[in-house]
N, C-alpha and C positions, 0 to 999 in steps of 0.2 A: 648216369644216362639221362637224357631229357625225357620229361613227361610229354606224353603225346596228347594233344587235344584234337579230337576228331570231329569234323563236321561233314556231314553227309548231304549232298545236294542232289536234285533231280531236274531232269529236263523237261519242261513243257514244250513240246516241239512246234514252235513257230519260226517264222523267218527271221524274226529279231525279238529277242526277249531279254529279261534282266532278273538277276537274283540277289538278294542280300548277301553280302560276303562276310565271313565271320572276322577276317583279321582287321577290317576298319568298320567300326560300328556305323550302321546307317549307309555304308557304301554299297555301290551295285556292281555286278559284273554284267556287262552287255555282251551277249553272245550273238554272233553272226552265223547264219546257217547257209549250208549248201546242200541241196536236194535235187531230185529229178526235175523240179521246176526250174533249176538253174542249169540244167544240162547233165546231170549224172545219169548213168544208165540204170541205176539202181540206188535205193537208200541203204543197202547192205554193205557197210564198209568194214573190211577186216584188217586193214593197216593203213596208217596215215604215215607218210614219209617225206622228209625234205632233202633234196639233192645238194650237192656242193655248189651249184648255181643258184639255189635258193628257190627252185620250183618246188611245189607241193605235188606229190604222187599219192594216188589212192588205189589200194588194192581192194577190189570190190568182187562181188559174186557174178559180175556181168562185164568184166573186162578191167582194163588198166586205164586209169585216168590221170591227166596232167592238169594242174591249175596254176595259171600264171599271175593270178590276182584279178584278173578280168574275165577270163573265159575258160571253159573246161574242153579239152580235148580227149576224145575217147578212143581207145585202141582195143579192138576186140576181134574174134575170129568171124564176126559176121560181116566184117568189111571186105571189099573185093580187092584184096591185095595178095600179091603172090607169097609174101614172107609174113604170115600171121602169128599171133601168139598161140602157145600150145594149147591153152585152155582159157575160157572166159572166167573161170573160178580161180582168181588170184589170191593167194595167201599172204605173200610177203615180198618185200622190195628192199634192195640195197644197191648203192653205186660205189665203184671202185675208184682207184686214184688216176686211172686213165679215162675216166668219163663214161664208162660204160654202166649201164643200168642191168642189175641181175633181178629176174623176175621168178619167184617160186610159185607154182601153181599145183592144182591137184594131179596134174599130168606132167610133172618134171619142171625143169628150170630152163629159162631162156636167157640169152644175152640180148640186150636191146641197144642199138646204135641210136643215140638221140639226135644225131645229125641227119641220118638217112632215114630214120623210122622204121628200120627193119629189124625183125627179130630173128634170132638164130637159136634153135634148141641145141642144148649141151647134153651130151651122153652122161649118164650115171651108171657106172659098172657095178655089177655083183649086187643088184637089188631086185627085189619082186614088188617094191612099194615106190611109186612115183610121186606121191604127194609130199611137197616141200614145205614143212612147217614153219621153218625160220632161216634166215641167211644173216651171216656175219662177214663183213669185210674188216680185216684187222689193220693196224696202222702200218703194218709191212705189206699190206695189199694182198693178203692171203684171203681165200674165199672159202668159208665153211657153210655147209648146210645140214639142216636136221631133217631126217626122214622117220618113218615109223620102224625102220630096222637098223637105226643107228647114226652115227656121226661120219660125215664124209667131208673131204677137203678136195678143192680143185687141183689137178696136176697139169701145170701148163704143157708139159712134155706130151702127155697123153690126150691133151685137150678134153678132159672128162673128170668128173668127180669119181673118186675112189674112197672106200671106207678107210678111216684113218689108220686102222690096225695093220692094213695091207702096205702102208707107207712108213711103218716102223715109228709111228707117232704114238707115244705114250706106253706105258708097261701093262696096260689092260685094255680090253676091247668094250666099247660102249655099243651095245647092239640093241638097246631098248628104244622106244619111240622118244625122239628128241623133240621138245616143244620150245626150247629157249636156248640161245647161244649169245654170250656177251663177252666183251674183252674189258677188263677192269683198268683203272688208272696205272696199275703196276705191269700190265702186260699178260696177267693171267687170263686164261680162257675159262669161263664158267659155263657148264652144261646142265640144263634141267631137263628132266624126263617126265613123261606122264605118270607112270607109276613104278619107276624103278630108282627114283632118288636124284641126288644132287652129286655133281662131280666138277672138279677143278683140274685144269690142265696146266702144268708149269712148263713153258717151253724151254726155259734155260736149263732144266733138269731132265727133260722129257719123261715126266711122271704125271700120271693122272691120279689125284686123290678122290677116294669115293668117301661120301659123308654118311654119318649115321642116318638112320631112318627118321625123318622129320616129323611124320604124321602116320596116320593108320593106312592111308593110300600110299604112302611114299611118293607123293606128288610134289614136283617142282616145275610148276607150269610156266612161270615167267621169273626172271631174275633182273634186278635193277641195283645199280651203285649210285648213290645219291653224292652230293657235293661234299659231305662230311665222310665220304668213303665208307659209309655204312652199306652193307649188302642185305637187300631185301628179296624175299622169295614169296611169289603168290602161288597159290595152289588151286587145284581142281577139287573144291569141295571141303577143302580143310583149313580156309582162312589165309591169312597173311603171316609170314614169319619175319622177324628181325633177328639177323645172326649175330651173336656175340662172339669175339675172338674167332673170326671165320677163317684165319690162316693158322691157328693153332689147334689142331684136332685133339690135343690132349686136354684143352680147357674149353673147347667149343660147346657152347650151348645156344639156345635161342628162345625168344619171346613171341608168342603167338596172339594174333588178334582174330576174333571169331565173330560171326553173326549170331545174336541171340535173339530169337523170336519175340520174347517179352522184354527186351532190353533196348529202349531207343538209342541208348548210348553205346552202340555197337556197329561193326562193320556192316555194310549194306547187303552183302552176300558172301558166303564162304567160297564161291568160285570167282577167282581173280584172273583176269585176262591181261591186264597191263598196268604199269606203274610209271609214273613220272614226277619229278620234282618241280615245282613252281619257285624260282629263285626270288621273284618279286615279293612274294608273301611268306617264304620260308615254309612252304607247306608239301606235302606229298599228295599227288591225286592218283587214285586207285580205281581202275576201271573194273567193274564186276558185272556179273550176269543181271544184277538188279538195278544197276545204276552207278553213279560216281560218288566216291567217297573221297573227302578232303581231310588230310590229318596233318594238323600243325605241330611245329616243333615249338614247344613253350614249356615254361616252368610253372604252368597252371594246371588246374584239374581237368579232366576230359569234359568236354561239352559237345553234344552231338545234335544235329537236325537232320531229319529224314523228310524226303518227298518222293513220290513215285518217279520211276526212270526207265528208259530203254536200256538194253544190253550195251555196255561201252566195251568195245573190243580193243581200241587203240588210243594212247594218248602221247603227244609229242610236244616239246618245247622247241619252236623254231629259232632261227639266229637272231631274231629280234625280240625274244623272249614271250612271244605269243603262244598261248596254248591251243592246240588243235586236238579235237576229240572225234573219233570215228565210232559210230554207232550201228548197231543192227536194227535197220527199220526206220531210223531218223535222220540218216545222212550224216554230215560233217558239222561240228561246232567249232568256232574259233573265238578266242577272247584275249584281251590284254589286261592283265591285273595290275599294271603300274599305277601308282596313285597319281591322280591329277595334280599338276603343278599349280592349278588355280583353286582358291577357296572362294565358295559363293557366299556373299553377304546380303542377307535379306534386308532391305531396308524399307521400312513402311512410312511414308510421308503422307499425312493425311490430306486426301483430296487429290493426289498427284500420282499418276501411274509410274512405276518404275522405268518404264521405257522411254519417259520423258527426260531422263538424265543424259545430258549431252557431254560433259566434261567433269573431270575429277582432279582435285589437287590435294596433296598431303602435306600440312605444314609442319614446322619443327616441333610443335606441341602434339603431333600425331592427330590432329583434328582433320577431318576430312570434309572438303569444300566440294559442293556439288553445284554444277551449272545445270538447272532445270528448266530447259526449253524456255517457253515465254513467261514461266512464272517466276524467274529470278534466281537467287542464290540461296542455297541452304547449307547448313553445317551439321556435320555428324561427329559427336563426342565419342570416340572409340573406347574410352576407359569406361564410360557410364552406359554406353549402348544407345 
């Protein structure tokens, strides 16, 4: 297994800021920022999501937001519209294969028609808890939601969400508080709970696998599959787990990464809210209560840097490999981690300003000839510098 090198960064919340990035010595990450100054109804972001058309949607504590790259459109119950969102406290977002956006709030789930801008509340049967913590739309266009009293799936015939056990889905009932649902690359559905452990549903066999207790709290707050098909589980108060042999319960075990108060080379916090992989830098981005941790895949020893940060609730990689980060109190950050295709060469010509260079020619001996304004011609030997 690869050794993990962890780098922990912090956000100093300005409209535009830069940080040294560990994967490229001396390189900087330039973060762009969206806040109430730019039109957000609040700086408390609970999820960032990109739909199939490429628009960025934000679940906030004061409504649903759409960002098209230029402006922010806000949808909330304060607007004078007949079809309003069920609650301004939006937890989660997902869009289906029909172009419908599903919105989970603290007061149920809505269907949102992106063309008409209308919201339609969807019934959830046999529940006393309306808070929708997470939504999954599978490749087969099934819609699953997680509530405080279990796992529910949308039944098109009933036009309602019904607990999975009442639909003969699986061989055991998940009635605990569900905080995370993902579909992995093989079509298995993973379910993480607040304090009742980790589950995996195999649709082909209609079996639900219950995993051993991962930690003292039995927390599986967020689940993520990376590009190497490794399964990661973030917990509420118990750190980060990397699962080993996750599909073989006879050999299943896990590795844990924890925050250590006196160890600068540790996770920034044991409360983990989200996980995302940056393919450009081959690193795992981990959102915690105390900031952002960057964990690189490498064969080197661990090396960690820490700074102060806001709570990071959501991290996604968009279809252009940009990273988007939703924070509580700091708004939304975005950055592109691709290496620049340009190398900067700092040439110092005595008595001549660099901006005076008007033309460049590279000869067969790799000498660089420079046309320098009204000063004439200069030559730079690239071998000797």
